[in-house]
Wavefront OBJ file of the C-alpha trace (Angstrom):
o trace
v 55.324 -26.220 -18.847
v 56.569 -25.845 -22.450
v 58.368 -22.655 -21.369
v 60.853 -24.905 -19.530
v 62.020 -26.611 -22.677
v 61.075 -29.071 -25.382
v 61.369 -31.977 -22.949
v 58.228 -30.741 -21.198
v 56.038 -30.637 -24.297
v 52.881 -32.702 -23.664
v 54.379 -33.836 -20.380
v 50.999 -34.880 -18.981
v 50.600 -37.374 -21.803
v 54.014 -38.862 -21.067
v 53.153 -39.147 -17.383
v 49.769 -40.752 -18.019
v 51.161 -43.259 -20.512
v 54.006 -44.448 -18.294
v 51.829 -44.337 -15.161
v 49.152 -46.563 -16.693
v 51.809 -48.948 -17.981
v 53.527 -49.364 -14.603
v 51.019 -48.641 -11.822
v 48.245 -51.015 -10.711
v 45.219 -50.254 -8.585
v 46.885 -51.712 -5.488
v 50.050 -49.615 -5.864
v 50.766 -46.409 -3.958
v 52.209 -43.376 -5.739
v 53.902 -40.527 -3.855
v 53.567 -37.091 -5.439
v 55.991 -34.595 -3.924
v 54.276 -31.320 -4.714
v 53.878 -28.770 -7.518
v 50.727 -30.520 -8.686
v 48.846 -27.649 -10.377
v 49.512 -24.106 -11.560
v 46.041 -23.140 -10.295
v 46.069 -20.200 -7.901
v 42.677 -20.976 -6.333
v 40.980 -24.284 -5.460
v 38.563 -24.052 -8.374
v 41.439 -23.533 -10.796
v 43.049 -26.836 -9.761
v 39.918 -28.949 -10.224
v 40.858 -30.183 -13.715
v 44.369 -31.212 -12.689
v 43.205 -33.002 -9.550
v 40.480 -34.787 -11.476
v 43.051 -35.949 -14.019
v 45.288 -37.209 -11.224
v 42.373 -38.938 -9.506
v 41.603 -40.981 -12.594
v 45.073 -42.531 -12.775
v 45.534 -45.987 -11.173
v 46.700 -46.510 -7.603
v 46.502 -44.699 -4.290
v 47.895 -41.183 -4.537
v 49.663 -39.543 -1.579
v 50.175 -35.809 -2.081
v 52.125 -33.062 -0.333
v 52.182 -29.371 -1.093
v 54.831 -27.764 -3.303
v 55.853 -24.123 -3.401
v 53.659 -23.475 -6.472
v 50.530 -25.139 -5.054
v 48.746 -21.914 -4.096
v 45.389 -23.658 -4.616
v 46.206 -25.864 -1.593
v 44.390 -23.950 1.169
v 42.025 -25.642 3.613
v 43.162 -29.221 4.198
v 39.715 -30.167 5.495
v 37.992 -28.900 2.358
v 40.502 -30.683 0.117
v 39.989 -33.991 1.857
v 36.213 -33.630 1.654
v 36.285 -32.661 -2.018
v 38.741 -35.372 -3.132
v 38.301 -38.477 -0.964
v 40.064 -40.541 -3.622
v 43.294 -38.586 -2.988
v 45.302 -38.547 0.220
v 46.594 -35.119 1.248
v 49.331 -35.201 3.870
v 49.904 -32.120 5.984
v 51.407 -32.106 9.487
v 50.401 -35.755 9.863
v 51.082 -39.239 8.518
v 49.337 -42.209 6.928
v 49.977 -45.950 7.220
v 49.622 -48.113 4.138
v 50.392 -51.849 4.284
v 52.698 -51.312 7.235
v 54.561 -48.383 5.669
v 54.367 -45.060 7.523
v 54.360 -42.013 5.250
v 54.587 -38.387 6.337
v 55.403 -35.224 4.456
v 56.047 -31.501 4.447
v 56.836 -28.843 1.864
v 60.137 -27.855 3.433
v 61.929 -24.734 2.274
v 65.109 -23.472 0.667
v 68.107 -24.171 2.881
v 70.626 -21.633 4.159
v 73.486 -21.552 1.696
v 71.300 -22.259 -1.333
v 70.764 -19.592 -4.046
v 67.038 -19.412 -3.208
v 67.580 -18.550 0.470
v 67.975 -15.096 1.990
v 67.564 -13.553 5.428
v 63.844 -12.989 4.893
v 63.294 -16.749 4.730
v 64.293 -17.509 8.299
v 60.743 -17.505 9.763
v 59.356 -19.724 7.008
v 62.351 -22.029 7.306
v 61.836 -22.427 11.058
v 58.103 -22.978 10.624
v 58.729 -25.695 8.046
v 61.021 -27.477 10.503
v 58.149 -27.550 13.010
v 55.737 -28.848 10.390
v 58.099 -31.577 9.305
v 58.604 -32.676 12.887
v 54.839 -32.848 13.441
v 54.595 -35.268 10.553
v 57.582 -37.308 11.705
v 56.071 -37.649 15.170
v 52.824 -38.884 13.613
v 54.437 -41.883 11.896
v 53.349 -44.959 13.898
v 56.140 -46.573 15.873
v 55.123 -49.996 14.534
v 55.723 -48.995 10.900
v 57.986 -51.542 9.200
v 59.274 -48.785 6.926
v 59.227 -45.004 7.355
v 59.110 -42.683 4.357
v 59.200 -38.879 4.459
v 58.044 -36.802 1.512
v 59.436 -33.294 1.012
v 59.043 -30.882 -1.846
v 62.270 -28.930 -1.378
v 65.553 -30.873 -1.234
v 66.349 -31.691 2.392
v 70.072 -31.255 1.783
v 72.216 -28.812 -0.186
v 74.816 -31.537 -0.600
v 75.065 -35.247 0.290
v 78.118 -34.283 2.376
v 76.468 -31.538 4.412
v 73.911 -31.822 7.249
v 70.834 -29.622 7.375
v 68.174 -28.988 9.980
v 65.838 -31.134 7.869
v 68.210 -34.063 7.470
v 68.961 -34.078 11.206
v 65.233 -34.350 11.913
v 64.887 -37.233 9.479
v 67.751 -39.007 11.233
v 66.346 -38.258 14.695
v 63.076 -40.003 13.829
v 64.838 -42.885 12.047
v 63.311 -42.325 8.631
v 64.330 -44.977 6.081
v 63.736 -42.994 2.902
v 63.045 -39.450 1.812
v 61.689 -38.469 -1.588
v 61.826 -34.884 -2.804
v 61.223 -32.785 -5.892
v 61.521 -29.088 -6.800
v 64.718 -29.439 -8.826
v 64.315 -29.369 -12.607
v 66.609 -29.661 -15.614
v 68.923 -31.883 -13.601
v 70.490 -34.618 -15.684
v 73.713 -35.254 -13.784
v 73.844 -38.279 -11.474
v 74.209 -37.997 -7.719
v 70.785 -36.520 -6.911
v 69.701 -39.863 -5.466
v 71.969 -41.151 -2.718
v 72.239 -42.842 0.670
v 73.418 -40.921 3.727
v 73.498 -41.806 7.433
v 71.050 -44.663 7.018
v 68.554 -42.790 4.830
v 67.950 -43.227 1.113
v 67.250 -39.947 -0.690
v 65.428 -39.951 -4.030
v 64.920 -37.002 -6.392
v 61.527 -37.604 -8.015
v 61.001 -34.522 -10.172
v 59.041 -35.492 -13.269
v 61.690 -34.506 -15.797
v 64.496 -36.109 -13.764
v 62.578 -39.406 -13.970
v 61.720 -38.824 -17.632
v 58.053 -38.576 -16.618
v 58.050 -42.211 -15.497
v 57.131 -43.396 -11.971
v 60.145 -44.728 -10.089
v 59.963 -47.774 -7.847
v 60.985 -46.797 -4.304
v 59.773 -49.838 -2.380
v 58.440 -53.072 -3.769
v 57.477 -54.813 -0.543
v 60.869 -56.382 0.159
v 63.521 -53.670 0.264
v 64.117 -50.081 -0.794
v 65.440 -49.497 -4.283
v 69.118 -48.599 -4.518
v 69.091 -44.806 -5.028
v 72.360 -44.924 -6.964
v 70.639 -46.941 -9.694
v 68.063 -44.206 -10.331
l 1 2 3 4 5 6 7 8 9 10 11 12 13 14 15 16 17 18 19 20 21 22 23 24 25 26 27 28 29 30 31 32 33 34 35 36 37 38 39 40 41 42 43 44 45 46 47 48 49 50 51 52 53 54 55 56 57 58 59 60 61 62 63 64 65 66 67 68 69 70 71 72 73 74 75 76 77 78 79 80 81 82 83 84 85 86 87 88 89 90 91 92 93 94 95 96 97 98 99 100 101 102 103 104 105 106 107 108 109 110 111 112 113 114 115 116 117 118 119 120 121 122 123 124 125 126 127 128 129 130 131 132 133 134 135 136 137 138 139 140 141 142 143 144 145 146 147 148 149 150 151 152 153 154 155 156 157 158 159 160 161 162 163 164 165 166 167 168 169 170 171 172 173 174 175 176 177 178 179 180 181 182 183 184 185 186 187 188 189 190 191 192 193 194 195 196 197 198 199 200 201 202 203 204 205 206 207 208 209 210 211 212 213 214 215 216 217 218 219
């Protein structure tokens, strides 16, 4: 990751140090994709083993660079200490958590006409996960890799789905080298949190501490 700037030098050490300082065994950490540069499952083993050794329960979704993420059944069998979410949801201490990779949105620089089929498929996958969140969940969190909105002032197919299923919070990643404020915000009853490692200075952010959601504007 050093090619992305000096800030990324030894980033894994920064993550591990802050993670071990802040996260306990009973905590749950949400990891919104781009977990390993490995292209094949065997090439991601070292990174997943490193992640497994860190404290807390780890909930993972796939990012656009996670080419090693292939058979969900094989991943779950190989890494029972990690929780891989794909087209489904998990319930932890009354909190329902689902997730999907998402995709670049129409109007963004990454999107072109060739993306329409993937974009539509990702909507279906997100909705599968949203439907799987138990109705009795006291809090509903959606994880996405791509930003679900191009702008806090503009709807998207993804944000409308999150609102339809009454999600309380959505965490996302993908965006890097963002230092300006405004990437974490509240909109139409949902708190949105950018959780890219460099945006958080490689330090886990508290989203929910058992009482209420963190104010996104303070992140």
